[in-house]
N, C-alpha and C positions, 0 to 999 in steps of 0.2 A: 353068902348070908349075912346080914349086919348081925353083930351081937352087942351087948352094950358092955361098955369097959370102964374102968375108973379112971385109967390113964389120962392127963392131958398133954396137949402138944399144942404148939404154936401154929397158928396158919400162917401161911406166908404172905407178907404184905401186897405181894402183886394180885393174891388171888383177890375177886369182887367181893365184897361182903354186903348183902341184903340191909336194907332199914328196918328192923325188926321194930322198931317203933311205930309205923304205919300199916304194919301188917298183921294182921294175926296168923299165926301158923298151928295149924291142929291137927290130928289123924282124922280124917274123913270116915273112917269107919267106928269111933270109940270117942273121940272127942279131945283126947289126951293132949296135954299143949307141953312139948318140950322144952326144957330150960336151956340156957347157954352153958351149963356144965355136962348136959348130954352129949353122948358120944356112940358114933357108928363105926364100924369098921369095914374097911375094902376089901372084902371076901366074898368068892374069889376075886382075887387081885393083890394089890403089893402089901395089904394087911395094916395100911396106916388107919389110926383113928382119928377122928373129927367131928364136929357137929356139921351134919350134911346141908342144914340149913343155912351156915355160913358161906357156903358157896354154892347154892342151888343145887345141892347133889353132884358136882364135881370133885372127885378127890383132890387132895392137894398133894398126894404123894405120888401119883401117876395119871392125872389127867381124867381117868376113868372116869364117864360122867353116868349116874346112875339116875335110870328113867323112872324106877319105882325105888319106893321107900318102905321098910319095915318098920310099923311101929314098937316102940320099946314096951307100951303095957299090953297091948292087945295081941301082938305079933302076925297082925296083918300087914299084907303088902297093898299097898295103894300109888297109884301115880305121882311121881314127886310134885307135880303143878298141883294136881288137888290139895295140898295140903296146905295151899295159900288161901287166905281171905281177904 
């Protein structure tokens, strides 16, 4: 389960970043738009915290690919791809 955390960690440069200037990212259930400072935790998994939209759902700590993402506002899960407009 993803949990919101306050810790910030650098994303490895080898991880492909998405261009957030041309795509809108928002929860398909409630419309909440995550900011760059929002973090998810790879759990169950390695426990790494990162912004899942910088890596399209791939954990930079263990390379686990999350196909669904929980909204930090409404706490509902949606397929990761449905967050992108």
